C-alpha positions, 0 to 999 in steps of 0.5 A, spaced: 500 500 499 502 505 498 503 511 503 498 515 506 501 523 507 495 527 512 495 534 511 492 537 516 491 545 517 488 548 523 484 553 523 484 557 529 478 561 528 476 560 535 481 565 536 484 566 544 482 571 548 488 575 548 489 575 540 483 577 540 484 583 544 490 584 540 486 585 534 482 591 538 487 594 541 491 596 534 484 597 530 485 604 529 478 608 527 482 613 521 482 606 517 474 605 518 470 604 511 467 610 513 470 615 519 465 621 518 458 623 518 455 624 512 457 629 508 462 631 512 470 632 510 474 627 511 481 630 511 485 636 513 491 636 508 494 630 510 490 629 517 485 624 516 480 626 522 475 621 525 469 622 528 467 623 533 472 629 532 470 633 526 472 638 521 468 645 521 466 649 527 459 649 528 458 644 522 455 639 526 461 634 523 464 633 530 461 630 536 459 636 540 464 643 539 469 640 543 471 636 538 471 641 532 476 642 528 477 648 524 481 647 517 485 652 515 490 654 509 491 662 513 499 659 513 499 656 507 498 648 507 492 646 510 493 645 517 487 644 522 486 648 528 484 647 535 484 653 538 491 656 537 493 649 536 495 645 530 493 638 530 497 633 526 494 626 528 489 623 531 488 615 534 482 611 537 485 614 544 490 620 543 492 625 538 499 629 536 499 636 537 503 642 536 510 643 541 512 650 545 518 651 547 522 656 552 527 659 552 533 663 555 540 666 553 546 670 555 551 674 553 559 673 555 557 678 561 552 675 563 545 679 562 539 675 558 538 678 552 532 673 550 527 670 555 520 667 553 517 662 557 512 657 555 505 654 557 500 650 554 493 650 557 486 646 555 482 646 561 475 645 559 477 639 554 476 633 552 483 633 553 489 631 557 496 631 557 499 623 556 504 620 560 508 619 554 510 626 555 516 628 558 518 635 561 525 636 558 530 641 560 537 643 556 542 647 558 549 646 563 548 651 568 540 652 568 534 650 571 527 649 570 520 650 574 514 647 571 508 648 574 500 645 574 493 648 576 486 646 577 486 639 578 494 638 578 496 642 582 504 642 583 511 645 582 516 640 580 522 642 577 529 638 573 536 642 574 541 641 569 549 642 571 556 641 567 563 646 567 565 642 560 562 641 553 566 634 553 562 632 558 556 632 555 553 625 552 548 625 546 543 620 546 543 621 554 538 625 559 541 624 565 542 630 568 549 632 564 546 637 559 539 634 558 534 633 565 528 629 563 521 628 568 514 625 568 509 629 569 501 627 573 497 624 568 491 627 567 494 634 567 491 639 562 495 645 565 502 647 565 507 653 564 514 653 564 520 658 565 528 658 566 533 660 570 541 659 571 544 659 576 550 664 574 548 666 568 552 662 563 558 666 566 563 659 567 560 656 560 559 662 555 564 659 551 560 653 549 553 655 551 548 661 550 541 658 551 538 654 555 531 651 553 525 646 556 519 643 552 514 638 554 513 633 548 513 626 546 519 623 550 520 618 544 521 623 538 526 627 541 533 626 540 538 629 544 545 630 540 549 633 546 553 640 546 551 641 539 544 642 541 547 648 545 549 653 539 544 649 535 540 657 532 535 651 530 534 647 536 527 650 538 524 650 530 527 642 530 523 641 536 517 644 534 517 640 527 519 633 531 517 633 538 510 633 537 505 634 544 501 626 545 493 628 548 489 623 552 482 624 549 475 622 552 468 623 551 465 627 558 467 626 565 462 621 565 464 613 567 461 608 562 456 605 567 453 612 568 454 614 560 450 608 558 444 610 561 445 617 558 440 619 551 447 622 548 450 615 549 456 615 544 458 607 542 453 604 537 452 597 536 456 592 536 462 596 541 464 596 548 465 603 552 472 603 555 472 608 562 477 614 561 485 612 565 486 620 566 482 620 574 478 626 570 473 622 568 470 620 561 469 613 556 471 611 549 468 606 545 471 600 542 468 596 537 468 588 539 472 583 538 470 580 531 468 587 529 471 593 526 469 600 523 467 606 527 464 604 534 461 612 535 457 611 528 451 608 526 450 602 525 456 600 529 461 596 528 461 591 522 463 583 522 470 583 519 472 577 515 478 575 520 472 570 523 473 565 517 468 568 512 470 571 506 466 578 503 461 574 509 459 568 504 465 564 506 464 556 506 466 555 514 461 555 520 462 560 525 458 558 530 461 557 537 460 549 536 464 549 531 470 554 532 478 550 532 475 547 526 480 542 523 481 540 517 484 533 515 484 530 507 489 524 506 491 523 499 495 518 496 503 520 494 501 516 487 496 523 486 499 529 489 497 532 483 491 533 487 495 537 492 495 543 489 488 544 487 485 541 494 489 548 497 486 552 492 479 550 494 481 551 501 484 557 500 478 559 497 474 558 503 479 561 508 479 567 508 487 568 514 487 575 516 488 578 522 493 574 524 489 567 524 494 562 524 495 556 520 499 551 521 502 545 516 505 538 518 505 531 517 501 527 522 504 520 519 504 514 514 501 508 513 
């Protein structure tokens, strides 16, 4: 008898809860088939603006006035403004906005030549500064204070000391030329001011200006002493280091919001409480669904459940999850394997990380 080759494809259509969570967490509403309310624009320049955000003041395209952006060409290329803040990116739970940088410069005699602080205020908005940001100070004879107000009332600071440019190591914010600290979660206002211990009297040969700013930690690259003399340092930070904001809807918890008439989560979606400490919630599609959970008709099933365009040949009922297909093929008829595989591929659409294993089980 010719040996039998048993080919076993294990279709893991019944994804584990861990895998399902991964799908949901990486889902992005900007990639949904419908991302805006009917008749509303979805783009401002290169920025995709998904509902509950919307383009146009009083346009009705946002969930409410707190989610409306003004798309303007007053500065040349289209720019999405939230007050005087420029939006660069919007995702399921965060957005990235333009930065502000404080600077203080001294002449060789130790007299200040330029001085400007920096502050940002988003109180009253459904936004807060993300823990992904760090407060950063650049200098060698400098300190900076940062103050929060409102629900996060605090004062903190950072000091940087060094006497030689050679001691400043690029890529490291350890207190020698560069210092970084975290700020409280849920922050909505901060103000920073710069000062110097000796007005740069001992370091004027290699540092004239010091800087402080708040922004996304992994987007800033400290270049060592070269940053002290870089005339474009402020502009570089503004262009490459955004501030990350967390956003949420309202200030109610999921339990409170679910009973309200204006509850934002649509069909086949779940509510997620904000973790900022300020209240509010967001919506996410249930496992096996995709789309924009804030728009009717809600989230829809995707082909990751084993169906091809909704018309697959796999019964996806709970009793049949974890399907195992076994094909017995005689070696002498091996020519049929490609045909069988081709037919099987029509039935099994493998997306969203569905795992398939091919193994030789036994020989007869």
